[in-house]
C-alpha positions, 0 to 999 in steps of 0.5 A: 552210896558205896564207900570204896576204899583205897586201903592205905594199904593194909592198916594199913594205912599199908592200911587195910583197916586202920590200926596204930599206936597209942595216943600218948597222954604223957609223952614224957613218960610213955614208952614207944609202943611196939606193934609188929604185924606179920601179914599174909601170904605172897603176892605179885609184880611190877610195871614201869612208872612213867611208861606209856599207858598199858592195857587196862586189865581189871581184876581177873584179866591177864596182864598181857591182854590187848590194850583197851582203847581209851574210853570214848567221849560220851555222846549222850546224856545217858553215856555221861552217867556211870553205870549203877548210880542210884539204879536201885533207888535212893541217892548217890554221892557223885562227882560232876565233871564239867567242861571247864572251871567257869561252868562250876558256879552256873551249873551248881546254881542250876542244880540247886534250883532243881533241888539237887543237893550240891555238897561240894563246889571247889573254887577254880575246879572242873568238878563239883560234888552232888547227892542225887537220885538216878533221875536227878543225875540223868537230868543233870547229865543233859546239860552240855556243860556237864562232861561226866558224872561218876561216884565219889569213891572212897579209899582206906589207908593201907595197913600199917629194923634196920631198914635204912642200912638194908637199902643203903640210905646210911651210905647215901647220908655219909656222902652228904645226901639228905634231901635238903632243898626238896620236899615230900608231900604226904597225902594221908591222915595228917601229922603231928606238926610238933613231933621232934622227928620233923625238926620244924621242916613241915613247910606247908599244910592243907586239909581236904575232908569230905562230909555227908551224913555220918561222915565228919571233917577232920579239918581243924576249922571244921570246914571241908578244906583248910590251908596254912599252919595247923591245917593237917594237925593229927592231934585234934579232938576229931582224930581221937576215939576212945583215947586212941588216935585214929590219925597216926598213920600219916605221921608214921609215913612222914617220919619214914620218908623225911623224919630225922631217922628217915630216908631223907632227913634233910627234906621238907614235908608237905602234910595234907589231910585227905581223910574223913571220920566215919561214925558207922559201926556197921561199916567200920566194925568199931565206932569210928574209922577213916576214909578218903573220898576221891574228891578230897584226893583230887583237890589235894593233888591240885593243891600240891601241883600249885605249890612253889617249893621244890617237891620230889614226890607225893606219897599215897599210902592208900588203895582200892580196887585190885587189878592184875594189869594197868588200870589207866583206862578204867573208870578210876584210872582215867580220873587219876592218871591225868593228875599223876601225869601233870605232877610228873611233868612238873618233876614230881613223882606219885609213889603209891602203896601196892597193897597188902592183899597177897595178890599178884597185881596192885590196888588202885591207884598203884595200878596206874602206869605212870605211878611208882607202885611199891611192894614191901620186903622184910629185913631178910631181903625177901618179899613180905608175905602180905605184900602184893607183887607182880609185873605192875610193881616198880620197886620193893622197899622195907615194910616189915617192923618199921619204927617211925613217928606217931602223934604226941612225940612217940614212935611205934613199929608198923608193917605194910606196903604203906611203910615201904612206899615212903622209903621210895618217896624219901629216896626220890627226894635224895635223888632229886636233891643230888641232881635237880635238873634230871627229869624225874622219870630218869631218876625213877629209872635209875632207882629201878636199874640200880636196885637189887633184882628180886626174881619170882613167879607171878601170874604164871610168868617169871617177874623181876622187880628191883628192891630199892638200893640207895648205896648203888644209886647214890653212893657209888657201890656196885649193884647187888646180884639178883636174889630168887624169891620163893613163895612162903610155905603155908602155915602148919596150923590155922592162925588164931584171931587177934584178941586185940581187935582191929580198927578196920571192919570186923564181924557184925552181929546178925540183924536181930530183927531177921536172924534167919533160921539155922540152915539145914545140914548139908546132905553132901558134906565135904569129906575133908575140912576147908583149908583156912587162909592166913588172915590174922597178924601176930602182935607184940605190944610194949605196954602203954597207957592206951594202946591202939589195937592192932589191925587184922591183916586181910588177904585172899585165902589159899584154899582155891576151892569153889563152894556152892551157894548152899555151902556158903550160906552155911559158912556165912551164917554165924558160927555154923561153918568151918571158916571163922567169922573174921575170915568171912568178914575179910572176904566181904571187905575184899569183895567190896574193893573188887566188885561194883555191885557189893555192897553198892547195890546189895548193902552186903557189907556184914555177915547177916546182910550177906546171908540174906543175899545168899538166901534171897531168890524172890526176883531176877536181880536177887537171883543174880546177886546171889550167884555173884556173891557166891562167885566172889566168895569163891574168888576171895577163898583163893580161886581165880578168874573174874571175867564172867563176873565183870560181864554179869555185873555190867548187866546188873548195873544197867538201868532196866535190865530185862528178866531174860538178861538177868537170868542169862547172866545168873546162869553164866555165873552159876556155871562158872562156880561149878 
């Protein structure tokens, strides 16, 4: 099955890959480590939260494309099953959406009787999770009580000053606005519940952590769910790997939103662990990493909706597929938008990290129109060079060199849109505490209308996105004048890879059983070297006993140059080209977020496997995969346009595509790469 990450937004828990501070064994003597991650080039723009659904524009589709009609209700069993599930053999982990919660038990019992593996059956929910082959899922879809069957997608945390002064939070605090009486729900990697930054203000905890082979629960009770005190504890043994705490991201996010030195120091915290531990070095690039399954997120959002205490915002510092336009009617968006809308109707905003890919758009679910999509700015009031941007974003907030809490009573400094997002979640706690009867949509609008306008270019148009300003929203100061944002100039020289490693995916060695021959020299080499994108980070770490290595920030390249399949094969073959292996691995990671074929059907998540895809021409499917991977690599290298790729992937995902259809699709993709 395909693990599709939602990146917490660049480590990110701004998270692309997870990276963070040391797990301090002796917090009384361990100084707070300082990790500064300076990320990639410029990105994109905003879209109003709480607005009506805007057109579904997947990656590569202009934001002004006419709106799609909502997806029709499936009329046949075949229409109920998402394209591509198990089409190339094997089993897929899938969410089975039911017509009502009362159907859960009988449908699960029938599925089990037919030897379908039911892996999750949440009580009082309209879905269950199964592992099944294409044939088993098709049979299950024949049941009239089954509404749809889709992948149980996964998401990664997004990556991980005087930030409070910049947004005027200090002035709001001076006026008595602390967020007391409201809460912020942090759906993340759990928290250190005893951290002094929280001062006993953690009022509810829960854990929803999916399991399957190679994937372990992070719930302290070792079950797939847990509620009550200690349920979201981020200091348990399962959170540790080699002395490093993998679960520090949630504590950092919670501290920014509602810590004693955060935006809403009087607000309460609802901590929900939604991640699982993955022990797969091929996937993680290291022995273990964290992913959040869609089924865990759905349970967590329903849990928050059922709480009785006043909650101002749900913070989601995680993300997945990239979109240039609103994704309300996409397969992913149609699942989450009803949850976000239901929370908004209860006065709870869903605040989501826009992503750290230096992309003019936003990652899912920030692309949903009723979510509040947040990008990152630096201390100089400029868009952070790694932040996504554009018309989909609602607000910018500080996301560079943000100090906050991490497990074992320590603090550290991270950068990313994961850090910007809790600034807005905390700001909404201040706003709602000050005006509890005002509809949440109006409070969001006030933050946007009082924010300092950032004016910049994205997707060929001028975009204006406000930067959070609580002094104007709450303290009565006049709104600040617009400030023009210029794209960051490209670096003078190529960055060197981070010697400290990363907790996100990293280059894998080629399969020793099939290393592949050294490719022949290109008879028509390029007259000049291929420009390299900025994909690494500069890290400054204050020594500590066990420091977590900083994550490499992964963004699209800026070369904007198309290479042929032959040239990509040379580049992908380890150390035979001009593009560093870590950059190529980054490209494969970005492709896995944006494509439905890679690595779901091809398993091309590593350089060795990608090389074999580029060299395989044995079947019609293999030739189409080869053409698609070449085109996606060009996209990751900086070229735009994915309409042809989306159409070709639809053919590839079909249950029994004809040889003629496969060839036609491959020919169109090859033409698009010239």
